[in-house]
Structures are given as structure tokens and as C-alpha cells.
A tleap script that builds the chain and sets N, CA, C and O, in Angstrom:
source leaprc.protein.ff14SB
mol = sequence {
  NPHE ILE ASP ARG PHE GLY GLN GLN GLY ASP
  GLU PRO GLY GLN LEU SER SER PRO ASP GLY
  LEU ALA VAL ASP GLY GLN LYS HIE LEU TYR
  VAL HIE HIE ASN ALA GLY ILE ASP GLN PHE
  ASP THR GLY GLY ARG PHE ILE GLY GLN LEU
  PRO ILE ASP TYR THR LYS GLY SER PRO ARG
  THR VAL VAL VAL ASP ARG GLU GLY PHE VAL
  TYR THR VAL THR SER SER GLY LYS VAL LEU
  LYS TYR GLN ILE SER GLY CGLU
}
set mol.1.N position { 8.817 -39.495 -3.318 }
set mol.1.CA position { 7.970 -38.326 -2.760 }
set mol.1.C position { 8.124 -38.127 -1.377 }
set mol.1.O position { 7.870 -39.065 -0.622 }
set mol.2.N position { 8.515 -37.005 -0.914 }
set mol.2.CA position { 8.726 -36.740 0.472 }
set mol.2.C position { 7.676 -35.726 1.094 }
set mol.2.O position { 7.175 -35.905 2.204 }
set mol.3.N position { 7.391 -34.645 0.277 }
set mol.3.CA position { 6.545 -33.622 0.812 }
set mol.3.C position { 6.013 -32.766 -0.276 }
set mol.3.O position { 6.415 -32.885 -1.433 }
set mol.4.N position { 5.112 -31.903 0.082 }
set mol.4.CA position { 4.684 -30.864 -1.022 }
set mol.4.C position { 4.109 -29.635 -0.212 }
set mol.4.O position { 3.869 -29.668 0.995 }
set mol.5.N position { 3.931 -28.602 -0.999 }
set mol.5.CA position { 3.542 -27.350 -0.406 }
set mol.5.C position { 2.894 -26.624 -1.566 }
set mol.5.O position { 3.009 -27.031 -2.722 }
set mol.6.N position { 2.167 -25.471 -1.213 }
set mol.6.CA position { 1.647 -24.624 -2.164 }
set mol.6.C position { 0.295 -25.058 -2.807 }
set mol.6.O position { -0.176 -26.183 -2.646 }
set mol.7.N position { -0.231 -24.178 -3.473 }
set mol.7.CA position { -1.488 -24.484 -4.249 }
set mol.7.C position { -1.551 -23.535 -5.435 }
set mol.7.O position { -0.916 -22.481 -5.451 }
set mol.8.N position { -2.286 -23.915 -6.365 }
set mol.8.CA position { -2.402 -23.223 -7.640 }
set mol.8.C position { -3.201 -21.813 -7.475 }
set mol.8.O position { -4.258 -21.733 -6.850 }
set mol.9.N position { -2.626 -20.818 -8.053 }
set mol.9.CA position { -3.318 -19.477 -7.953 }
set mol.9.C position { -2.348 -18.338 -8.406 }
set mol.9.O position { -1.204 -18.592 -8.783 }
set mol.10.N position { -2.833 -17.131 -8.354 }
set mol.10.CA position { -1.999 -15.933 -8.585 }
set mol.10.C position { -1.865 -15.120 -7.370 }
set mol.10.O position { -1.290 -14.036 -7.460 }
set mol.11.N position { -2.307 -15.501 -6.301 }
set mol.11.CA position { -2.139 -14.727 -5.063 }
set mol.11.C position { -0.831 -14.966 -4.463 }
set mol.11.O position { -0.241 -16.020 -4.699 }
set mol.12.N position { -0.281 -13.979 -3.627 }
set mol.12.CA position { 0.982 -14.388 -2.908 }
set mol.12.C position { 1.103 -15.576 -2.166 }
set mol.12.O position { 0.357 -15.811 -1.215 }
set mol.13.N position { 2.048 -16.389 -2.558 }
set mol.13.CA position { 2.194 -17.695 -1.929 }
set mol.13.C position { 1.644 -18.807 -2.703 }
set mol.13.O position { 1.927 -19.960 -2.375 }
set mol.14.N position { 0.860 -18.558 -3.731 }
set mol.14.CA position { 0.190 -19.361 -4.586 }
set mol.14.C position { 1.035 -19.558 -5.841 }
set mol.14.O position { 1.863 -18.696 -6.137 }
set mol.15.N position { 0.877 -20.605 -6.569 }
set mol.15.CA position { 1.814 -20.928 -7.615 }
set mol.15.C position { 1.043 -21.094 -8.912 }
set mol.15.O position { 0.085 -21.861 -9.003 }
set mol.16.N position { 1.522 -20.304 -9.972 }
set mol.16.CA position { 0.931 -20.487 -11.412 }
set mol.16.C position { 1.915 -20.986 -12.336 }
set mol.16.O position { 2.833 -20.259 -12.715 }
set mol.17.N position { 1.787 -22.173 -12.722 }
set mol.17.CA position { 2.689 -22.929 -13.630 }
set mol.17.C position { 4.115 -22.807 -13.244 }
set mol.17.O position { 4.960 -22.245 -13.940 }
set mol.18.N position { 4.353 -23.412 -11.999 }
set mol.18.CA position { 5.940 -23.324 -11.528 }
set mol.18.C position { 6.752 -24.100 -12.471 }
set mol.18.O position { 6.338 -25.139 -12.984 }
set mol.19.N position { 7.979 -23.565 -12.711 }
set mol.19.CA position { 8.869 -24.157 -13.608 }
set mol.19.C position { 10.337 -23.958 -13.190 }
set mol.19.O position { 11.230 -24.294 -13.967 }
set mol.20.N position { 10.600 -23.448 -12.045 }
set mol.20.CA position { 12.036 -23.303 -11.695 }
set mol.20.C position { 12.113 -23.253 -10.119 }
set mol.20.O position { 11.280 -22.652 -9.441 }
set mol.21.N position { 13.130 -23.903 -9.629 }
set mol.21.CA position { 13.222 -24.079 -8.072 }
set mol.21.C position { 14.751 -23.876 -7.832 }
set mol.21.O position { 15.602 -24.376 -8.569 }
set mol.22.N position { 15.050 -23.057 -6.680 }
set mol.22.CA position { 16.414 -22.960 -6.340 }
set mol.22.C position { 16.434 -22.950 -4.778 }
set mol.22.O position { 15.449 -22.543 -4.163 }
set mol.23.N position { 17.449 -23.356 -4.194 }
set mol.23.CA position { 17.554 -23.328 -2.711 }
set mol.23.C position { 18.902 -22.557 -2.267 }
set mol.23.O position { 19.964 -22.748 -2.860 }
set mol.24.N position { 18.782 -21.727 -1.248 }
set mol.24.CA position { 19.968 -21.028 -0.878 }
set mol.24.C position { 20.398 -21.690 0.413 }
set mol.24.O position { 19.784 -22.628 0.922 }
set mol.25.N position { 21.539 -21.118 0.928 }
set mol.25.CA position { 22.204 -21.733 2.165 }
set mol.25.C position { 21.521 -21.391 3.437 }
set mol.25.O position { 21.840 -21.909 4.507 }
set mol.26.N position { 20.570 -20.505 3.307 }
set mol.26.CA position { 19.710 -20.171 4.595 }
set mol.26.C position { 18.400 -21.014 4.617 }
set mol.26.O position { 17.458 -20.749 5.363 }
set mol.27.N position { 18.417 -22.021 3.763 }
set mol.27.CA position { 17.134 -22.862 3.835 }
set mol.27.C position { 15.966 -22.269 3.379 }
set mol.27.O position { 14.875 -22.555 3.871 }
set mol.28.N position { 16.124 -21.343 2.339 }
set mol.28.CA position { 14.992 -20.809 1.605 }
set mol.28.C position { 14.901 -21.425 0.227 }
set mol.28.O position { 15.884 -21.681 -0.468 }
set mol.29.N position { 13.578 -21.655 -0.130 }
set mol.29.CA position { 13.394 -22.092 -1.543 }
set mol.29.C position { 12.773 -20.956 -2.327 }
set mol.29.O position { 11.976 -20.135 -1.872 }
set mol.30.N position { 13.285 -21.018 -3.688 }
set mol.30.CA position { 12.747 -19.861 -4.475 }
set mol.30.C position { 12.052 -20.600 -5.596 }
set mol.30.O position { 12.658 -21.518 -6.148 }
set mol.31.N position { 10.799 -20.266 -5.985 }
set mol.31.CA position { 9.895 -20.956 -6.955 }
set mol.31.C position { 9.670 -19.912 -8.016 }
set mol.31.O position { 9.040 -18.895 -7.722 }
set mol.32.N position { 10.143 -20.095 -9.230 }
set mol.32.CA position { 9.796 -19.264 -10.453 }
set mol.32.C position { 8.470 -19.747 -10.849 }
set mol.32.O position { 8.224 -20.953 -10.864 }
set mol.33.N position { 7.618 -18.872 -11.165 }
set mol.33.CA position { 6.284 -19.210 -11.826 }
set mol.33.C position { 5.708 -18.174 -12.648 }
set mol.33.O position { 6.466 -17.216 -12.807 }
set mol.34.N position { 4.594 -18.090 -13.211 }
set mol.34.CA position { 4.043 -17.101 -13.900 }
set mol.34.C position { 3.903 -15.739 -13.274 }
set mol.34.O position { 3.987 -14.660 -13.860 }
set mol.35.N position { 3.688 -15.941 -12.064 }
set mol.35.CA position { 3.407 -14.552 -11.226 }
set mol.35.C position { 4.580 -14.032 -10.666 }
set mol.35.O position { 4.538 -13.017 -9.970 }
set mol.36.N position { 5.750 -14.699 -10.931 }
set mol.36.CA position { 7.077 -14.059 -10.385 }
set mol.36.C position { 7.857 -15.027 -9.674 }
set mol.36.O position { 7.822 -16.199 -10.050 }
set mol.37.N position { 8.606 -14.662 -8.624 }
set mol.37.CA position { 9.510 -15.523 -7.977 }
set mol.37.C position { 9.083 -15.432 -6.509 }
set mol.37.O position { 9.095 -14.347 -5.929 }
set mol.38.N position { 8.695 -16.593 -5.889 }
set mol.38.CA position { 8.170 -16.631 -4.489 }
set mol.38.C position { 9.303 -17.243 -3.677 }
set mol.38.O position { 10.079 -18.081 -4.135 }
set mol.39.N position { 9.337 -16.776 -2.479 }
set mol.39.CA position { 10.346 -17.302 -1.462 }
set mol.39.C position { 9.553 -18.175 -0.382 }
set mol.39.O position { 8.529 -17.719 0.127 }
set mol.40.N position { 10.038 -19.420 -0.047 }
set mol.40.CA position { 9.426 -20.106 1.000 }
set mol.40.C position { 10.521 -20.620 1.846 }
set mol.40.O position { 11.692 -20.599 1.465 }
set mol.41.N position { 10.108 -21.133 3.123 }
set mol.41.CA position { 11.113 -21.634 4.010 }
set mol.41.C position { 10.918 -23.238 3.605 }
set mol.41.O position { 10.033 -23.606 2.832 }
set mol.42.N position { 11.807 -24.079 4.193 }
set mol.42.CA position { 11.846 -25.547 3.747 }
set mol.42.C position { 10.663 -26.208 4.293 }
set mol.42.O position { 10.465 -27.375 3.957 }
set mol.43.N position { 9.814 -25.602 5.121 }
set mol.43.CA position { 8.626 -26.201 5.638 }
set mol.43.C position { 7.416 -25.840 4.723 }
set mol.43.O position { 6.270 -26.219 4.964 }
set mol.44.N position { 7.752 -25.110 3.703 }
set mol.44.CA position { 6.726 -24.639 2.686 }
set mol.44.C position { 5.973 -23.380 3.069 }
set mol.44.O position { 4.989 -23.057 2.403 }
set mol.45.N position { 6.368 -22.656 4.091 }
set mol.45.CA position { 5.765 -21.374 4.549 }
set mol.45.C position { 6.105 -20.220 3.650 }
set mol.45.O position { 7.273 -19.902 3.428 }
set mol.46.N position { 5.167 -19.656 3.183 }
set mol.46.CA position { 5.440 -18.383 2.129 }
set mol.46.C position { 6.139 -17.359 3.011 }
set mol.46.O position { 5.697 -17.082 4.127 }
set mol.47.N position { 7.234 -16.799 2.503 }
set mol.47.CA position { 8.002 -15.793 3.202 }
set mol.47.C position { 7.747 -14.488 2.424 }
set mol.47.O position { 7.431 -13.481 3.057 }
set mol.48.N position { 7.868 -14.455 1.080 }
set mol.48.CA position { 7.634 -13.352 0.333 }
set mol.48.C position { 7.801 -13.521 -1.148 }
set mol.48.O position { 7.977 -14.631 -1.651 }
set mol.49.N position { 7.744 -12.407 -1.845 }
set mol.49.CA position { 8.078 -12.502 -3.356 }
set mol.49.C position { 9.074 -11.449 -3.676 }
set mol.49.O position { 9.041 -10.295 -3.249 }
set mol.50.N position { 9.945 -11.950 -4.455 }
set mol.50.CA position { 11.036 -11.063 -5.011 }
set mol.50.C position { 10.447 -9.879 -5.834 }
set mol.50.O position { 9.606 -10.086 -6.708 }
set mol.51.N position { 10.898 -8.652 -5.540 }
set mol.51.CA position { 10.455 -7.479 -6.277 }
set mol.51.C position { 10.883 -7.631 -7.808 }
set mol.51.O position { 12.079 -7.853 -8.000 }
set mol.52.N position { 10.145 -7.548 -8.785 }
set mol.52.CA position { 10.580 -7.700 -10.140 }
set mol.52.C position { 10.267 -6.370 -10.928 }
set mol.52.O position { 9.127 -5.912 -10.996 }
set mol.53.N position { 11.262 -5.841 -11.460 }
set mol.53.CA position { 11.220 -4.567 -12.259 }
set mol.53.C position { 10.865 -5.016 -13.697 }
set mol.53.O position { 11.751 -5.294 -14.505 }
set mol.54.N position { 9.483 -5.081 -14.010 }
set mol.54.CA position { 9.046 -5.565 -15.273 }
set mol.54.C position { 9.414 -4.642 -16.463 }
set mol.54.O position { 9.190 -5.017 -17.614 }
set mol.55.N position { 9.970 -3.458 -16.202 }
set mol.55.CA position { 10.493 -2.698 -17.263 }
set mol.55.C position { 11.809 -3.285 -17.946 }
set mol.55.O position { 12.196 -2.923 -19.057 }
set mol.56.N position { 12.457 -4.243 -17.146 }
set mol.56.CA position { 13.530 -5.145 -17.566 }
set mol.56.C position { 13.142 -6.486 -18.116 }
set mol.56.O position { 14.016 -7.287 -18.446 }
set mol.57.N position { 11.941 -6.745 -18.222 }
set mol.57.CA position { 11.413 -8.047 -18.684 }
set mol.57.C position { 10.723 -8.905 -17.593 }
set mol.57.O position { 10.743 -8.560 -16.411 }
set mol.58.N position { 10.202 -9.871 -17.963 }
set mol.58.CA position { 9.632 -10.856 -17.188 }
set mol.58.C position { 10.684 -11.934 -16.767 }
set mol.58.O position { 11.491 -12.343 -17.602 }
set mol.59.N position { 10.684 -12.373 -15.555 }
set mol.59.CA position { 11.651 -13.394 -15.120 }
set mol.59.C position { 11.378 -14.685 -15.812 }
set mol.59.O position { 10.232 -15.083 -16.020 }
set mol.60.N position { 12.516 -15.369 -16.187 }
set mol.60.CA position { 12.271 -16.725 -16.883 }
set mol.60.C position { 12.880 -17.964 -16.141 }
set mol.60.O position { 12.732 -19.124 -16.526 }
set mol.61.N position { 13.634 -17.550 -14.952 }
set mol.61.CA position { 14.200 -18.684 -14.354 }
set mol.61.C position { 14.784 -18.119 -12.928 }
set mol.61.O position { 14.681 -16.936 -12.602 }
set mol.62.N position { 15.356 -19.041 -12.192 }
set mol.62.CA position { 15.841 -18.630 -10.942 }
set mol.62.C position { 16.940 -19.487 -10.545 }
set mol.62.O position { 16.846 -20.702 -10.716 }
set mol.63.N position { 18.016 -18.945 -10.010 }
set mol.63.CA position { 19.296 -19.721 -9.535 }
set mol.63.C position { 19.808 -18.956 -8.362 }
set mol.63.O position { 19.526 -17.775 -8.159 }
set mol.64.N position { 20.572 -19.681 -7.601 }
set mol.64.CA position { 21.198 -19.137 -6.360 }
set mol.64.C position { 22.704 -19.486 -6.507 }
set mol.64.O position { 22.992 -20.626 -6.869 }
set mol.65.N position { 23.641 -18.623 -6.261 }
set mol.65.CA position { 25.082 -18.936 -6.290 }
set mol.65.C position { 25.633 -19.302 -4.857 }
set mol.65.O position { 24.858 -19.202 -3.906 }
set mol.66.N position { 26.845 -19.692 -4.668 }
set mol.66.CA position { 27.414 -20.100 -3.531 }
set mol.66.C position { 27.484 -19.012 -2.387 }
set mol.66.O position { 27.580 -19.295 -1.193 }
set mol.67.N position { 27.422 -17.724 -2.907 }
set mol.67.CA position { 27.457 -16.632 -1.925 }
set mol.67.C position { 26.082 -16.279 -1.393 }
set mol.67.O position { 25.963 -15.484 -0.460 }
set mol.68.N position { 25.022 -16.870 -1.986 }
set mol.68.CA position { 23.651 -16.766 -1.656 }
set mol.68.C position { 22.862 -15.700 -2.397 }
set mol.68.O position { 21.714 -15.416 -2.054 }
set mol.69.N position { 23.491 -15.099 -3.433 }
set mol.69.CA position { 22.723 -14.141 -4.373 }
set mol.69.C position { 21.822 -14.888 -5.106 }
set mol.69.O position { 22.094 -16.030 -5.476 }
set mol.70.N position { 20.627 -14.268 -5.379 }
set mol.70.CA position { 19.614 -15.040 -6.332 }
set mol.70.C position { 19.595 -14.158 -7.583 }
set mol.70.O position { 19.568 -12.927 -7.581 }
set mol.71.N position { 19.615 -14.994 -8.692 }
set mol.71.CA position { 19.557 -14.302 -9.912 }
set mol.71.C position { 18.421 -14.836 -10.861 }
set mol.71.O position { 18.091 -16.021 -10.827 }
set mol.72.N position { 17.864 -13.974 -11.664 }
set mol.72.CA position { 16.917 -14.427 -12.755 }
set mol.72.C position { 17.292 -13.661 -14.121 }
set mol.72.O position { 17.686 -12.496 -14.163 }
set mol.73.N position { 17.111 -14.477 -15.190 }
set mol.73.CA position { 17.225 -13.793 -16.478 }
set mol.73.C position { 15.802 -13.586 -16.928 }
set mol.73.O position { 14.891 -14.398 -16.773 }
set mol.74.N position { 15.715 -12.404 -17.504 }
set mol.74.CA position { 14.444 -11.873 -17.884 }
set mol.74.C position { 14.152 -12.043 -19.432 }
set mol.74.O position { 15.084 -12.346 -20.177 }
set mol.75.N position { 12.960 -11.866 -19.893 }
set mol.75.CA position { 12.651 -12.120 -21.269 }
set mol.75.C position { 13.208 -11.032 -22.235 }
set mol.75.O position { 13.127 -11.157 -23.457 }
set mol.76.N position { 13.772 -9.969 -21.629 }
set mol.76.CA position { 14.617 -9.024 -22.325 }
set mol.76.C position { 16.161 -9.263 -22.429 }
set mol.76.O position { 16.962 -8.501 -22.970 }
set mol.77.N position { 16.445 -10.484 -21.801 }
set mol.77.CA position { 17.866 -10.808 -21.834 }
set mol.77.C position { 18.720 -10.099 -20.647 }
set mol.77.O position { 19.951 -10.098 -20.660 }
set mol.78.N position { 18.066 -9.589 -19.777 }
set mol.78.CA position { 18.809 -8.863 -18.592 }
set mol.78.C position { 18.939 -9.931 -17.524 }
set mol.78.O position { 18.138 -10.863 -17.450 }
set mol.79.N position { 19.935 -9.782 -16.723 }
set mol.79.CA position { 20.219 -10.605 -15.478 }
set mol.79.C position { 19.915 -9.639 -14.339 }
set mol.79.O position { 20.521 -8.572 -14.245 }
set mol.80.N position { 18.974 -10.016 -13.473 }
set mol.80.CA position { 18.789 -9.214 -12.169 }
set mol.80.C position { 19.361 -10.078 -11.091 }
set mol.80.O position { 19.190 -11.296 -11.068 }
set mol.81.N position { 20.033 -9.424 -10.216 }
set mol.81.CA position { 20.674 -10.041 -9.043 }
set mol.81.C position { 20.100 -9.438 -7.736 }
set mol.81.O position { 19.956 -8.230 -7.545 }
set mol.82.N position { 19.782 -10.447 -6.836 }
set mol.82.CA position { 19.228 -9.986 -5.472 }
set mol.82.C position { 20.027 -10.547 -4.367 }
set mol.82.O position { 20.528 -11.671 -4.391 }
set mol.83.N position { 20.121 -9.684 -3.376 }
set mol.83.CA position { 20.917 -10.034 -2.173 }
set mol.83.C position { 19.813 -10.191 -1.082 }
set mol.83.O position { 19.157 -9.226 -0.690 }
set mol.84.N position { 19.644 -11.441 -0.618 }
set mol.84.CA position { 18.612 -11.803 0.313 }
set mol.84.C position { 19.288 -11.817 1.740 }
set mol.84.O position { 20.275 -12.480 2.059 }
set mol.85.N position { 18.594 -10.993 2.501 }
set mol.85.CA position { 19.050 -10.946 4.050 }
set mol.85.C position { 18.341 -12.130 4.690 }
set mol.85.O position { 17.345 -12.626 4.164 }
set mol.86.N position { 18.836 -12.558 5.778 }
set mol.86.CA position { 18.528 -13.586 6.714 }
set mol.86.C position { 17.107 -13.268 7.409 }
set mol.86.O position { 16.752 -12.097 7.541 }
set mol.87.N position { 16.378 -14.239 7.808 }
set mol.87.CA position { 15.174 -13.982 8.508 }
set mol.87.C position { 15.448 -13.565 9.895 }
set mol.87.O position { 14.518 -13.299 10.656 }
savepdb mol mol.pdb
quit
């Protein structure tokens, strides 16, 4: 155990049943949980939440590729791709 961050809840920056974690090359952490996908810096500071188009389904996971694109697969079988700009 090295460190921890976050707290339980449904407000921005709070986590509700987290079950997915991804890290990009800009030292951002992406946490998938019941309320969506939140973005944190490596110090655990909340940066924002990825916009989710729920007409395409609810996100089920989160991954980051080598180019820094963030992906989620939805409950409807859609793949959503995000391009994240640096801070």
C-alpha cells in the first residue's frame, strides 16, 4: 500500500463502486465507477468527469492507448473514444 484518494459518494470527484482504473502518459488517472468516469491527477486531485452520452449506453470500463486516447465500452456495445488535452 502506497497511497489512497477519493471518498465514497455520487458527487463529482467521489467514487461509487469503482471497478476500473487507467493511467495516461500525462499522469492522469481515470476511474470508472457507477457515476461515470472521473479524471484525477496522480496526487488524487479531481480534474473532471468525462462527458458520457447515455443514449449510447452506460460506460462499463475504461482504458487508455499508447497515443493517449481514452476509451470506454458501453452497455449497448458501443465504443466511445475521447481525446484528452493536457492541463
